[in-house]
PDB file of N, H, CA, C and O in Angstrom:
ATOM      1  N   UNK A   1     -98.287  35.054  99.945  1.00  0.00           N
ATOM      2  CA  UNK A   1     -99.002  36.290  99.518  1.00  0.00           C
ATOM      3  C   UNK A   1     -99.945  35.811  98.434  1.00  0.00           C
ATOM      4  O   UNK A   1     -99.481  35.211  97.465  1.00  0.00           O
ATOM      5  N   UNK A   2    -101.335  36.060  98.550  1.00  0.00           N
ATOM      6  H   UNK A   2    -101.712  36.549  99.337  1.00  0.00           H
ATOM      7  CA  UNK A   2    -102.253  35.820  97.550  1.00  0.00           C
ATOM      8  C   UNK A   2    -102.392  37.013  96.587  1.00  0.00           C
ATOM      9  O   UNK A   2    -102.637  38.150  96.988  1.00  0.00           O
ATOM     10  N   UNK A   3    -102.227  36.698  95.341  1.00  0.00           N
ATOM     11  H   UNK A   3    -102.028  35.774  95.016  1.00  0.00           H
ATOM     12  CA  UNK A   3    -102.450  37.757  94.222  1.00  0.00           C
ATOM     13  C   UNK A   3    -103.309  37.191  93.176  1.00  0.00           C
ATOM     14  O   UNK A   3    -103.464  35.979  93.027  1.00  0.00           O
ATOM     15  N   UNK A   4    -103.910  38.169  92.396  1.00  0.00           N
ATOM     16  H   UNK A   4    -103.784  39.154  92.517  1.00  0.00           H
ATOM     17  CA  UNK A   4    -104.622  37.817  91.210  1.00  0.00           C
ATOM     18  C   UNK A   4    -103.809  37.947  90.031  1.00  0.00           C
ATOM     19  O   UNK A   4    -103.308  39.035  89.748  1.00  0.00           O
ATOM     20  N   UNK A   5    -103.626  36.853  89.270  1.00  0.00           N
ATOM     21  H   UNK A   5    -104.033  35.969  89.499  1.00  0.00           H
ATOM     22  CA  UNK A   5    -102.776  36.844  88.076  1.00  0.00           C
ATOM     23  C   UNK A   5    -103.566  36.400  86.920  1.00  0.00           C
ATOM     24  O   UNK A   5    -104.078  35.282  86.970  1.00  0.00           O
ATOM     25  N   UNK A   6    -103.730  37.164  85.858  1.00  0.00           N
ATOM     26  H   UNK A   6    -103.314  38.072  85.817  1.00  0.00           H
ATOM     27  CA  UNK A   6    -104.515  36.835  84.700  1.00  0.00           C
ATOM     28  C   UNK A   6    -103.586  36.802  83.453  1.00  0.00           C
ATOM     29  O   UNK A   6    -102.546  37.456  83.377  1.00  0.00           O
ATOM     30  N   UNK A   7    -104.040  36.017  82.530  1.00  0.00           N
ATOM     31  H   UNK A   7    -104.886  35.486  82.592  1.00  0.00           H
ATOM     32  CA  UNK A   7    -103.378  36.075  81.207  1.00  0.00           C
ATOM     33  C   UNK A   7    -104.374  36.446  80.188  1.00  0.00           C
ATOM     34  O   UNK A   7    -105.427  35.822  80.064  1.00  0.00           O
ATOM     35  N   UNK A   8    -104.041  37.492  79.433  1.00  0.00           N
ATOM     36  H   UNK A   8    -103.185  37.999  79.534  1.00  0.00           H
ATOM     37  CA  UNK A   8    -104.951  38.036  78.491  1.00  0.00           C
ATOM     38  C   UNK A   8    -104.330  37.926  77.143  1.00  0.00           C
ATOM     39  O   UNK A   8    -103.107  37.996  77.020  1.00  0.00           O
ATOM     40  N   UNK A   9    -105.149  37.752  76.097  1.00  0.00           N
ATOM     41  H   UNK A   9    -106.142  37.696  76.196  1.00  0.00           H
ATOM     42  CA  UNK A   9    -104.843  37.604  74.638  1.00  0.00           C
ATOM     43  C   UNK A   9    -105.224  38.940  73.923  1.00  0.00           C
ATOM     44  O   UNK A   9    -106.386  39.098  73.549  1.00  0.00           O
ATOM     45  N   UNK A  10    -104.291  39.895  73.723  1.00  0.00           N
ATOM     46  H   UNK A  10    -103.347  39.767  74.026  1.00  0.00           H
ATOM     47  CA  UNK A  10    -104.599  41.038  72.981  1.00  0.00           C
ATOM     48  C   UNK A  10    -104.759  40.880  71.509  1.00  0.00           C
ATOM     49  O   UNK A  10    -104.246  39.900  70.970  1.00  0.00           O
ATOM     50  N   UNK A  11    -105.438  41.773  70.791  1.00  0.00           N
ATOM     51  H   UNK A  11    -105.855  42.569  71.229  1.00  0.00           H
ATOM     52  CA  UNK A  11    -105.567  41.778  69.387  1.00  0.00           C
ATOM     53  C   UNK A  11    -106.323  40.501  68.881  1.00  0.00           C
ATOM     54  O   UNK A  11    -106.042  40.043  67.774  1.00  0.00           O
ATOM     55  N   UNK A  12    -107.192  39.972  69.600  1.00  0.00           N
ATOM     56  H   UNK A  12    -107.420  40.344  70.499  1.00  0.00           H
ATOM     57  CA  UNK A  12    -107.967  38.760  69.039  1.00  0.00           C
ATOM     58  C   UNK A  12    -109.221  38.592  69.839  1.00  0.00           C
ATOM     59  O   UNK A  12    -109.330  39.041  70.980  1.00  0.00           O
ATOM     60  N   UNK A  13    -110.190  37.917  69.198  1.00  0.00           N
ATOM     61  H   UNK A  13    -110.101  37.553  68.272  1.00  0.00           H
ATOM     62  CA  UNK A  13    -111.421  37.520  69.912  1.00  0.00           C
ATOM     63  C   UNK A  13    -111.568  36.034  70.007  1.00  0.00           C
ATOM     64  O   UNK A  13    -112.614  35.493  70.364  1.00  0.00           O
ATOM     65  N   UNK A  14    -110.352  35.325  69.633  1.00  0.00           N
ATOM     66  H   UNK A  14    -109.502  35.764  69.342  1.00  0.00           H
ATOM     67  CA  UNK A  14    -110.280  33.863  69.603  1.00  0.00           C
ATOM     68  C   UNK A  14    -109.342  33.390  70.843  1.00  0.00           C
ATOM     69  O   UNK A  14    -108.312  33.978  71.171  1.00  0.00           O
ATOM     70  N   UNK A  15    -109.830  32.310  71.437  1.00  0.00           N
ATOM     71  H   UNK A  15    -110.667  31.832  71.171  1.00  0.00           H
ATOM     72  CA  UNK A  15    -108.894  31.727  72.500  1.00  0.00           C
ATOM     73  C   UNK A  15    -107.670  31.186  71.875  1.00  0.00           C
ATOM     74  O   UNK A  15    -107.675  30.723  70.734  1.00  0.00           O
ATOM     75  N   UNK A  16    -106.589  31.247  72.651  1.00  0.00           N
ATOM     76  H   UNK A  16    -106.585  31.623  73.577  1.00  0.00           H
ATOM     77  CA  UNK A  16    -105.270  30.625  72.313  1.00  0.00           C
ATOM     78  C   UNK A  16    -104.729  31.325  71.096  1.00  0.00           C
ATOM     79  O   UNK A  16    -104.090  30.642  70.295  1.00  0.00           O
ATOM     80  N   UNK A  17    -104.900  32.540  70.874  1.00  0.00           N
ATOM     81  H   UNK A  17    -105.419  33.095  71.525  1.00  0.00           H
ATOM     82  CA  UNK A  17    -104.395  33.309  69.803  1.00  0.00           C
ATOM     83  C   UNK A  17    -104.012  34.837  70.233  1.00  0.00           C
ATOM     84  O   UNK A  17    -104.078  35.198  71.408  1.00  0.00           O
ATOM     85  N   UNK A  18    -103.672  35.558  69.348  1.00  0.00           N
ATOM     86  H   UNK A  18    -103.619  35.265  68.394  1.00  0.00           H
ATOM     87  CA  UNK A  18    -103.280  36.935  69.643  1.00  0.00           C
ATOM     88  C   UNK A  18    -102.003  37.147  70.291  1.00  0.00           C
ATOM     89  O   UNK A  18    -101.110  36.325  70.092  1.00  0.00           O
ATOM     90  N   UNK A  19    -101.801  38.160  71.054  1.00  0.00           N
ATOM     91  H   UNK A  19    -102.527  38.828  71.216  1.00  0.00           H
ATOM     92  CA  UNK A  19    -100.485  38.450  71.772  1.00  0.00           C
ATOM     93  C   UNK A  19    -100.744  38.312  73.224  1.00  0.00           C
ATOM     94  O   UNK A  19    -101.403  39.204  73.758  1.00  0.00           O
ATOM     95  N   UNK A  20    -100.303  37.287  73.960  1.00  0.00           N
ATOM     96  H   UNK A  20     -99.768  36.563  73.526  1.00  0.00           H
ATOM     97  CA  UNK A  20    -100.516  37.163  75.371  1.00  0.00           C
ATOM     98  C   UNK A  20     -99.676  38.076  76.192  1.00  0.00           C
ATOM     99  O   UNK A  20     -98.539  38.417  75.864  1.00  0.00           O
ATOM    100  N   UNK A  21    -100.305  38.465  77.303  1.00  0.00           N
ATOM    101  H   UNK A  21    -101.228  38.188  77.569  1.00  0.00           H
ATOM    102  CA  UNK A  21     -99.670  39.281  78.313  1.00  0.00           C
ATOM    103  C   UNK A  21    -100.187  38.933  79.622  1.00  0.00           C
ATOM    104  O   UNK A  21    -101.343  38.520  79.707  1.00  0.00           O
ATOM    105  N   UNK A  22     -99.420  39.060  80.709  1.00  0.00           N
ATOM    106  H   UNK A  22     -98.480  39.395  80.640  1.00  0.00           H
ATOM    107  CA  UNK A  22     -99.998  38.793  82.054  1.00  0.00           C
ATOM    108  C   UNK A  22    -100.289  40.039  82.712  1.00  0.00           C
ATOM    109  O   UNK A  22     -99.620  41.050  82.499  1.00  0.00           O
ATOM    110  N   UNK A  23    -101.344  39.999  83.569  1.00  0.00           N
ATOM    111  H   UNK A  23    -101.888  39.177  83.743  1.00  0.00           H
ATOM    112  CA  UNK A  23    -101.709  41.193  84.418  1.00  0.00           C
ATOM    113  C   UNK A  23    -101.808  40.660  85.903  1.00  0.00           C
ATOM    114  O   UNK A  23    -102.613  39.799  86.259  1.00  0.00           O
ATOM    115  N   UNK A  24    -100.912  41.263  86.701  1.00  0.00           N
ATOM    116  H   UNK A  24    -100.258  41.962  86.413  1.00  0.00           H
ATOM    117  CA  UNK A  24    -100.872  40.992  88.025  1.00  0.00           C
ATOM    118  C   UNK A  24    -101.606  42.039  88.849  1.00  0.00           C
ATOM    119  O   UNK A  24    -101.197  43.199  88.805  1.00  0.00           O
ATOM    120  N   UNK A  25    -102.621  41.732  89.571  1.00  0.00           N
ATOM    121  H   UNK A  25    -102.953  40.790  89.607  1.00  0.00           H
ATOM    122  CA  UNK A  25    -103.396  42.745  90.297  1.00  0.00           C
ATOM    123  C   UNK A  25    -103.036  42.721  91.754  1.00  0.00           C
ATOM    124  O   UNK A  25    -103.334  41.750  92.449  1.00  0.00           O
ATOM    125  N   UNK A  26    -102.413  43.749  92.224  1.00  0.00           N
ATOM    126  H   UNK A  26    -102.171  44.538  91.658  1.00  0.00           H
ATOM    127  CA  UNK A  26    -101.863  43.968  93.612  1.00  0.00           C
ATOM    128  C   UNK A  26    -102.806  44.919  94.517  1.00  0.00           C
ATOM    129  O   UNK A  26    -103.531  45.774  94.009  1.00  0.00           O
ATOM    130  N   UNK A  27    -102.738  44.721  95.707  1.00  0.00           N
ATOM    131  H   UNK A  27    -102.149  44.026  96.120  1.00  0.00           H
ATOM    132  CA  UNK A  27    -103.361  45.637  96.656  1.00  0.00           C
ATOM    133  C   UNK A  27    -102.621  46.786  96.961  1.00  0.00           C
ATOM    134  O   UNK A  27    -103.173  47.815  97.352  1.00  0.00           O
ATOM    135  N   UNK A  28    -101.259  46.673  96.790  1.00  0.00           N
ATOM    136  H   UNK A  28    -100.810  45.838  96.473  1.00  0.00           H
ATOM    137  CA  UNK A  28    -100.423  47.782  97.091  1.00  0.00           C
ATOM    138  C   UNK A  28     -99.099  47.652  96.259  1.00  0.00           C
ATOM    139  O   UNK A  28     -98.816  46.582  95.719  1.00  0.00           O
ATOM    140  N   UNK A  29     -98.299  48.744  96.164  1.00  0.00           N
ATOM    141  H   UNK A  29     -98.529  49.613  96.603  1.00  0.00           H
ATOM    142  CA  UNK A  29     -97.030  48.559  95.478  1.00  0.00           C
ATOM    143  C   UNK A  29     -96.245  47.426  95.919  1.00  0.00           C
ATOM    144  O   UNK A  29     -96.363  47.050  97.085  1.00  0.00           O
ATOM    145  N   UNK A  30     -95.414  46.806  95.078  1.00  0.00           N
ATOM    146  H   UNK A  30     -95.318  47.112  94.131  1.00  0.00           H
ATOM    147  CA  UNK A  30     -94.568  45.693  95.313  1.00  0.00           C
ATOM    148  C   UNK A  30     -93.069  46.106  95.008  1.00  0.00           C
ATOM    149  O   UNK A  30     -92.783  47.035  94.252  1.00  0.00           O
ATOM    150  N   UNK A  31     -92.177  45.355  95.647  1.00  0.00           N
ATOM    151  H   UNK A  31     -92.409  44.601  96.261  1.00  0.00           H
ATOM    152  CA  UNK A  31     -90.734  45.600  95.406  1.00  0.00           C
ATOM    153  C   UNK A  31     -90.419  45.436  93.950  1.00  0.00           C
ATOM    154  O   UNK A  31     -90.897  44.467  93.360  1.00  0.00           O
ATOM    155  N   UNK A  32     -89.744  46.198  93.385  1.00  0.00           N
ATOM    156  H   UNK A  32     -89.355  46.985  93.864  1.00  0.00           H
ATOM    157  CA  UNK A  32     -89.333  46.219  91.905  1.00  0.00           C
ATOM    158  C   UNK A  32     -88.693  44.903  91.684  1.00  0.00           C
ATOM    159  O   UNK A  32     -89.110  44.229  90.742  1.00  0.00           O
ATOM    160  N   UNK A  33     -87.680  44.419  92.469  1.00  0.00           N
ATOM    161  H   UNK A  33     -87.341  44.966  93.234  1.00  0.00           H
ATOM    162  CA  UNK A  33     -87.012  43.151  92.145  1.00  0.00           C
ATOM    163  C   UNK A  33     -88.019  41.911  92.180  1.00  0.00           C
ATOM    164  O   UNK A  33     -87.898  40.959  91.409  1.00  0.00           O
ATOM    165  N   UNK A  34     -88.944  41.999  93.068  1.00  0.00           N
ATOM    166  H   UNK A  34     -89.042  42.772  93.695  1.00  0.00           H
ATOM    167  CA  UNK A  34     -90.044  40.941  93.178  1.00  0.00           C
ATOM    168  C   UNK A  34     -90.823  40.922  91.817  1.00  0.00           C
ATOM    169  O   UNK A  34     -91.049  39.867  91.223  1.00  0.00           O
ATOM    170  N   UNK A  35     -91.216  42.138  91.364  1.00  0.00           N
ATOM    171  H   UNK A  35     -91.033  42.995  91.846  1.00  0.00           H
ATOM    172  CA  UNK A  35     -92.008  42.190  90.159  1.00  0.00           C
ATOM    173  C   UNK A  35     -91.215  41.689  88.982  1.00  0.00           C
ATOM    174  O   UNK A  35     -91.762  41.014  88.109  1.00  0.00           O
ATOM    175  N   UNK A  36     -89.926  42.006  88.936  1.00  0.00           N
ATOM    176  H   UNK A  36     -89.482  42.554  89.645  1.00  0.00           H
ATOM    177  CA  UNK A  36     -89.029  41.421  87.894  1.00  0.00           C
ATOM    178  C   UNK A  36     -88.949  39.958  87.892  1.00  0.00           C
ATOM    179  O   UNK A  36     -89.006  39.312  86.845  1.00  0.00           O
ATOM    180  N   UNK A  37     -88.807  39.385  89.140  1.00  0.00           N
ATOM    181  H   UNK A  37     -88.760  39.910  89.990  1.00  0.00           H
ATOM    182  CA  UNK A  37     -88.764  37.920  89.214  1.00  0.00           C
ATOM    183  C   UNK A  37     -90.094  37.316  88.803  1.00  0.00           C
ATOM    184  O   UNK A  37     -90.069  36.276  88.146  1.00  0.00           O
ATOM    185  N   UNK A  38     -91.281  37.884  89.137  1.00  0.00           N
ATOM    186  H   UNK A  38     -91.301  38.729  89.671  1.00  0.00           H
ATOM    187  CA  UNK A  38     -92.547  37.302  88.703  1.00  0.00           C
ATOM    188  C   UNK A  38     -92.542  37.360  87.145  1.00  0.00           C
ATOM    189  O   UNK A  38     -92.881  36.369  86.498  1.00  0.00           O
ATOM    190  N   UNK A  39     -92.172  38.480  86.563  1.00  0.00           N
ATOM    191  H   UNK A  39     -91.897  39.285  87.089  1.00  0.00           H
ATOM    192  CA  UNK A  39     -92.211  38.604  85.047  1.00  0.00           C
ATOM    193  C   UNK A  39     -91.300  37.561  84.405  1.00  0.00           C
ATOM    194  O   UNK A  39     -91.641  36.998  83.365  1.00  0.00           O
ATOM    195  N   UNK A  40     -90.168  37.306  85.004  1.00  0.00           N
ATOM    196  H   UNK A  40     -89.891  37.764  85.848  1.00  0.00           H
ATOM    197  CA  UNK A  40     -89.238  36.358  84.509  1.00  0.00           C
ATOM    198  C   UNK A  40     -89.799  34.934  84.591  1.00  0.00           C
ATOM    199  O   UNK A  40     -89.630  34.154  83.653  1.00  0.00           O
ATOM    200  N   UNK A  41     -90.449  34.593  85.672  1.00  0.00           N
ATOM    201  H   UNK A  41     -90.586  35.227  86.434  1.00  0.00           H
ATOM    202  CA  UNK A  41     -91.041  33.270  85.840  1.00  0.00           C
ATOM    203  C   UNK A  41     -92.293  33.204  84.910  1.00  0.00           C
ATOM    204  O   UNK A  41     -92.499  32.142  84.322  1.00  0.00           O
ATOM    205  N   UNK A  42     -93.019  34.098  84.757  1.00  0.00           N
ATOM    206  H   UNK A  42     -92.852  34.961  85.235  1.00  0.00           H
ATOM    207  CA  UNK A  42     -94.178  34.002  83.764  1.00  0.00           C
ATOM    208  C   UNK A  42     -93.701  33.840  82.332  1.00  0.00           C
ATOM    209  O   UNK A  42     -94.279  33.073  81.562  1.00  0.00           O
ATOM    210  N   UNK A  43     -92.594  34.599  81.958  1.00  0.00           N
ATOM    211  H   UNK A  43     -92.124  35.222  82.584  1.00  0.00           H
ATOM    212  CA  UNK A  43     -91.936  34.516  80.706  1.00  0.00           C
ATOM    213  C   UNK A  43     -92.810  34.846  79.515  1.00  0.00           C
ATOM    214  O   UNK A  43     -92.714  34.172  78.489  1.00  0.00           O
ATOM    215  N   UNK A  44     -93.630  35.824  79.606  1.00  0.00           N
ATOM    216  H   UNK A  44     -93.708  36.372  80.439  1.00  0.00           H
ATOM    217  CA  UNK A  44     -94.434  36.266  78.429  1.00  0.00           C
ATOM    218  C   UNK A  44     -93.633  37.599  78.059  1.00  0.00           C
ATOM    219  O   UNK A  44     -92.737  38.052  78.771  1.00  0.00           O
ATOM    220  N   UNK A  45     -94.050  38.153  76.899  1.00  0.00           N
ATOM    221  H   UNK A  45     -94.777  37.784  76.320  1.00  0.00           H
ATOM    222  CA  UNK A  45     -93.365  39.381  76.492  1.00  0.00           C
ATOM    223  C   UNK A  45     -93.442  40.508  77.442  1.00  0.00           C
ATOM    224  O   UNK A  45     -92.485  41.264  77.609  1.00  0.00           O
ATOM    225  N   UNK A  46     -94.629  40.643  78.105  1.00  0.00           N
ATOM    226  H   UNK A  46     -95.407  40.029  77.970  1.00  0.00           H
ATOM    227  CA  UNK A  46     -94.788  41.738  79.126  1.00  0.00           C
ATOM    228  C   UNK A  46     -95.780  41.082  80.255  1.00  0.00           C
ATOM    229  O   UNK A  46     -96.667  40.261  80.022  1.00  0.00           O
ATOM    230  N   UNK A  47     -95.464  41.573  81.402  1.00  0.00           N
ATOM    231  H   UNK A  47     -94.743  42.240  81.591  1.00  0.00           H
ATOM    232  CA  UNK A  47     -96.303  41.405  82.558  1.00  0.00           C
ATOM    233  C   UNK A  47     -96.687  42.702  83.187  1.00  0.00           C
ATOM    234  O   UNK A  47     -95.794  43.412  83.648  1.00  0.00           O
ATOM    235  N   UNK A  48     -97.950  43.078  83.248  1.00  0.00           N
ATOM    236  H   UNK A  48     -98.675  42.501  82.873  1.00  0.00           H
ATOM    237  CA  UNK A  48     -98.344  44.306  83.850  1.00  0.00           C
ATOM    238  C   UNK A  48     -98.709  44.131  85.389  1.00  0.00           C
ATOM    239  O   UNK A  48     -99.307  43.145  85.822  1.00  0.00           O
ATOM    240  N   UNK A  49     -98.319  45.106  86.092  1.00  0.00           N
ATOM    241  H   UNK A  49     -97.834  45.907  85.741  1.00  0.00           H
ATOM    242  CA  UNK A  49     -98.523  45.097  87.565  1.00  0.00           C
ATOM    243  C   UNK A  49     -99.502  46.280  87.841  1.00  0.00           C
ATOM    244  O   UNK A  49     -99.139  47.425  87.571  1.00  0.00           O
ATOM    245  N   UNK A  50    -100.642  46.053  88.334  1.00  0.00           N
ATOM    246  H   UNK A  50    -100.937  45.123  88.553  1.00  0.00           H
ATOM    247  CA  UNK A  50    -101.671  47.100  88.573  1.00  0.00           C
ATOM    248  C   UNK A  50    -101.952  47.219  90.019  1.00  0.00           C
ATOM    249  O   UNK A  50    -102.263  46.223  90.674  1.00  0.00           O
ATOM    250  N   UNK A  51    -101.851  48.465  90.578  1.00  0.00           N
ATOM    251  H   UNK A  51    -101.599  49.274  90.046  1.00  0.00           H
ATOM    252  CA  UNK A  51    -102.116  48.568  91.965  1.00  0.00           C
ATOM    253  C   UNK A  51    -102.736  49.914  92.262  1.00  0.00           C
ATOM    254  O   UNK A  51    -102.490  50.863  91.517  1.00  0.00           O
ATOM    255  N   UNK A  52    -103.556  50.053  93.350  1.00  0.00           N
ATOM    256  H   UNK A  52    -103.755  49.283  93.955  1.00  0.00           H
ATOM    257  CA  UNK A  52    -104.252  51.312  93.607  1.00  0.00           C
ATOM    258  C   UNK A  52    -103.290  52.408  94.240  1.00  0.00           C
ATOM    259  O   UNK A  52    -102.381  52.063  94.995  1.00  0.00           O
ATOM    260  N   UNK A  53    -103.505  53.665  93.928  1.00  0.00           N
ATOM    261  H   UNK A  53    -104.243  53.945  93.314  1.00  0.00           H
ATOM    262  CA  UNK A  53    -102.792  54.727  94.558  1.00  0.00           C
ATOM    263  C   UNK A  53    -103.910  55.851  94.921  1.00  0.00           C
ATOM    264  O   UNK A  53    -105.086  55.636  94.630  1.00  0.00           O
ATOM    265  N   UNK A  54    -103.566  56.898  95.481  1.00  0.00           N
ATOM    266  H   UNK A  54    -102.610  57.073  95.718  1.00  0.00           H
ATOM    267  CA  UNK A  54    -104.428  57.919  96.065  1.00  0.00           C
ATOM    268  C   UNK A  54    -105.335  58.405  94.946  1.00  0.00           C
ATOM    269  O   UNK A  54    -106.531  58.550  95.200  1.00  0.00           O
ATOM    270  N   UNK A  55    -104.896  58.656  93.792  1.00  0.00           N
ATOM    271  H   UNK A  55    -103.925  58.539  93.586  1.00  0.00           H
ATOM    272  CA  UNK A  55    -105.727  59.339  92.727  1.00  0.00           C
ATOM    273  C   UNK A  55    -106.220  58.335  91.629  1.00  0.00           C
ATOM    274  O   UNK A  55    -106.659  58.731  90.549  1.00  0.00           O
ATOM    275  N   UNK A  56    -106.122  57.033  91.966  1.00  0.00           N
ATOM    276  H   UNK A  56    -105.765  56.712  92.843  1.00  0.00           H
ATOM    277  CA  UNK A  56    -106.497  56.065  90.939  1.00  0.00           C
ATOM    278  C   UNK A  56    -105.790  54.813  91.018  1.00  0.00           C
ATOM    279  O   UNK A  56    -105.904  54.113  92.025  1.00  0.00           O
ATOM    280  N   UNK A  57    -105.001  54.435  89.953  1.00  0.00           N
ATOM    281  H   UNK A  57    -104.908  55.004  89.136  1.00  0.00           H
ATOM    282  CA  UNK A  57    -104.206  53.231  89.830  1.00  0.00           C
ATOM    283  C   UNK A  57    -102.826  53.542  89.238  1.00  0.00           C
ATOM    284  O   UNK A  57    -102.648  54.551  88.556  1.00  0.00           O
ATOM    285  N   UNK A  58    -101.859  52.665  89.506  1.00  0.00           N
ATOM    286  H   UNK A  58    -102.004  51.845  90.060  1.00  0.00           H
ATOM    287  CA  UNK A  58    -100.610  52.746  88.935  1.00  0.00           C
ATOM    288  C   UNK A  58    -100.496  51.468  88.103  1.00  0.00           C
ATOM    289  O   UNK A  58    -101.042  50.426  88.465  1.00  0.00           O
ATOM    290  N   UNK A  59     -99.734  51.571  86.913  1.00  0.00           N
ATOM    291  H   UNK A  59     -99.290  52.418  86.618  1.00  0.00           H
ATOM    292  CA  UNK A  59     -99.478  50.414  86.182  1.00  0.00           C
ATOM    293  C   UNK A  59     -98.060  50.405  85.644  1.00  0.00           C
ATOM    294  O   UNK A  59     -97.606  51.318  84.953  1.00  0.00           O
ATOM    295  N   UNK A  60     -97.395  49.329  85.997  1.00  0.00           N
ATOM    296  H   UNK A  60     -97.764  48.588  86.558  1.00  0.00           H
ATOM    297  CA  UNK A  60     -95.961  49.036  85.586  1.00  0.00           C
ATOM    298  C   UNK A  60     -95.848  47.804  84.745  1.00  0.00           C
ATOM    299  O   UNK A  60     -96.508  46.797  85.003  1.00  0.00           O
ATOM    300  N   UNK A  61     -94.969  47.884  83.683  1.00  0.00           N
ATOM    301  H   UNK A  61     -94.434  48.702  83.474  1.00  0.00           H
ATOM    302  CA  UNK A  61     -94.757  46.740  82.827  1.00  0.00           C
ATOM    303  C   UNK A  61     -93.332  46.229  82.874  1.00  0.00           C
ATOM    304  O   UNK A  61     -92.370  46.994  82.808  1.00  0.00           O
ATOM    305  N   UNK A  62     -93.221  44.897  82.991  1.00  0.00           N
ATOM    306  H   UNK A  62     -94.002  44.275  83.045  1.00  0.00           H
ATOM    307  CA  UNK A  62     -91.872  44.227  82.987  1.00  0.00           C
ATOM    308  C   UNK A  62     -91.939  43.183  81.876  1.00  0.00           C
ATOM    309  O   UNK A  62     -92.956  42.538  81.622  1.00  0.00           O
ATOM    310  N   UNK A  63     -90.718  43.063  81.204  1.00  0.00           N
ATOM    311  H   UNK A  63     -89.891  43.587  81.411  1.00  0.00           H
ATOM    312  CA  UNK A  63     -90.442  42.016  80.331  1.00  0.00           C
ATOM    313  C   UNK A  63     -89.746  40.967  81.202  1.00  0.00           C
ATOM    314  O   UNK A  63     -89.503  41.257  82.374  1.00  0.00           O
ATOM    315  N   UNK A  64     -89.422  39.824  80.734  1.00  0.00           N
ATOM    316  H   UNK A  64     -89.619  39.589  79.782  1.00  0.00           H
ATOM    317  CA  UNK A  64     -88.638  38.938  81.547  1.00  0.00           C
ATOM    318  C   UNK A  64     -87.277  39.452  82.079  1.00  0.00           C
ATOM    319  O   UNK A  64     -86.696  38.940  83.036  1.00  0.00           O
ATOM    320  N   UNK A  65     -86.804  40.555  81.341  1.00  0.00           N
ATOM    321  H   UNK A  65     -87.276  40.971  80.563  1.00  0.00           H
ATOM    322  CA  UNK A  65     -85.452  41.020  81.729  1.00  0.00           C
ATOM    323  C   UNK A  65     -85.402  42.435  82.333  1.00  0.00           C
ATOM    324  O   UNK A  65     -84.528  42.720  83.151  1.00  0.00           O
ATOM    325  N   UNK A  66     -86.385  43.376  81.915  1.00  0.00           N
ATOM    326  H   UNK A  66     -87.096  43.144  81.251  1.00  0.00           H
ATOM    327  CA  UNK A  66     -86.238  44.834  82.269  1.00  0.00           C
ATOM    328  C   UNK A  66     -87.700  45.251  82.390  1.00  0.00           C
ATOM    329  O   UNK A  66     -88.648  44.648  81.887  1.00  0.00           O
ATOM    330  N   UNK A  67     -87.759  46.409  83.153  1.00  0.00           N
ATOM    331  H   UNK A  67     -86.989  46.899  83.562  1.00  0.00           H
ATOM    332  CA  UNK A  67     -88.965  47.234  83.227  1.00  0.00           C
ATOM    333  C   UNK A  67     -89.122  48.008  81.919  1.00  0.00           C
ATOM    334  O   UNK A  67     -88.102  48.396  81.349  1.00  0.00           O
ATOM    335  N   UNK A  68     -90.293  48.251  81.417  1.00  0.00           N
ATOM    336  H   UNK A  68     -91.121  47.936  81.880  1.00  0.00           H
ATOM    337  CA  UNK A  68     -90.411  49.047  80.194  1.00  0.00           C
ATOM    338  C   UNK A  68     -91.337  50.259  80.510  1.00  0.00           C
ATOM    339  O   UNK A  68     -92.173  50.149  81.407  1.00  0.00           O
ATOM    340  N   UNK A  69     -91.220  51.330  79.847  1.00  0.00           N
ATOM    341  H   UNK A  69     -90.540  51.419  79.118  1.00  0.00           H
ATOM    342  CA  UNK A  69     -92.054  52.488  80.001  1.00  0.00           C
ATOM    343  C   UNK A  69     -93.426  52.378  79.538  1.00  0.00           C
ATOM    344  O   UNK A  69     -94.341  52.913  80.163  1.00  0.00           O
ATOM    345  N   UNK A  70     -93.622  51.696  78.450  1.00  0.00           N
ATOM    346  H   UNK A  70     -92.879  51.261  77.942  1.00  0.00           H
ATOM    347  CA  UNK A  70     -94.959  51.602  77.883  1.00  0.00           C
ATOM    348  C   UNK A  70     -95.090  50.245  77.110  1.00  0.00           C
ATOM    349  O   UNK A  70     -94.159  49.837  76.416  1.00  0.00           O
ATOM    350  N   UNK A  71     -96.211  49.586  77.238  1.00  0.00           N
ATOM    351  H   UNK A  71     -96.968  49.917  77.801  1.00  0.00           H
ATOM    352  CA  UNK A  71     -96.510  48.374  76.554  1.00  0.00           C
ATOM    353  C   UNK A  71     -97.668  48.561  75.638  1.00  0.00           C
ATOM    354  O   UNK A  71     -98.703  49.100  76.026  1.00  0.00           O
ATOM    355  N   UNK A  72     -97.491  48.086  74.334  1.00  0.00           N
ATOM    356  H   UNK A  72     -96.649  47.648  74.018  1.00  0.00           H
ATOM    357  CA  UNK A  72     -98.640  48.360  73.362  1.00  0.00           C
ATOM    358  C   UNK A  72     -99.715  47.430  73.470  1.00  0.00           C
ATOM    359  O   UNK A  72    -100.778  47.716  72.920  1.00  0.00           O
ATOM    360  N   UNK A  73     -99.588  46.283  74.141  1.00  0.00           N
ATOM    361  H   UNK A  73     -98.724  46.051  74.588  1.00  0.00           H
ATOM    362  CA  UNK A  73    -100.702  45.283  74.154  1.00  0.00           C
ATOM    363  C   UNK A  73    -101.143  44.783  75.532  1.00  0.00           C
ATOM    364  O   UNK A  73    -102.172  44.114  75.615  1.00  0.00           O
ATOM    365  N   UNK A  74    -100.405  45.078  76.634  1.00  0.00           N
ATOM    366  H   UNK A  74     -99.569  45.622  76.567  1.00  0.00           H
ATOM    367  CA  UNK A  74    -100.911  44.677  77.927  1.00  0.00           C
ATOM    368  C   UNK A  74    -101.928  45.758  78.353  1.00  0.00           C
ATOM    369  O   UNK A  74    -101.805  46.928  77.991  1.00  0.00           O
ATOM    370  N   UNK A  75    -102.891  45.342  79.100  1.00  0.00           N
ATOM    371  H   UNK A  75    -102.991  44.392  79.394  1.00  0.00           H
ATOM    372  CA  UNK A  75    -103.881  46.349  79.599  1.00  0.00           C
ATOM    373  C   UNK A  75    -103.300  47.428  80.327  1.00  0.00           C
ATOM    374  O   UNK A  75    -104.015  48.318  80.787  1.00  0.00           O
TER     375      UNK A  75
END
């Protein structure tokens, strides 16, 4: 499966600083256990999963161990 995976540094304008988070851009919703495994492998504080839905986009955040309701620094 080909996916777009980005690492962004929040709260900074300098490379290799700030607070890193991953953003995984999907074409459709993914299985929750798969998203959790991706977040665990990336091993950043949060990994955001973005995918389209009928009225816009959905965004879910996972730490390496659990899904969280809100992330303060991932897009």
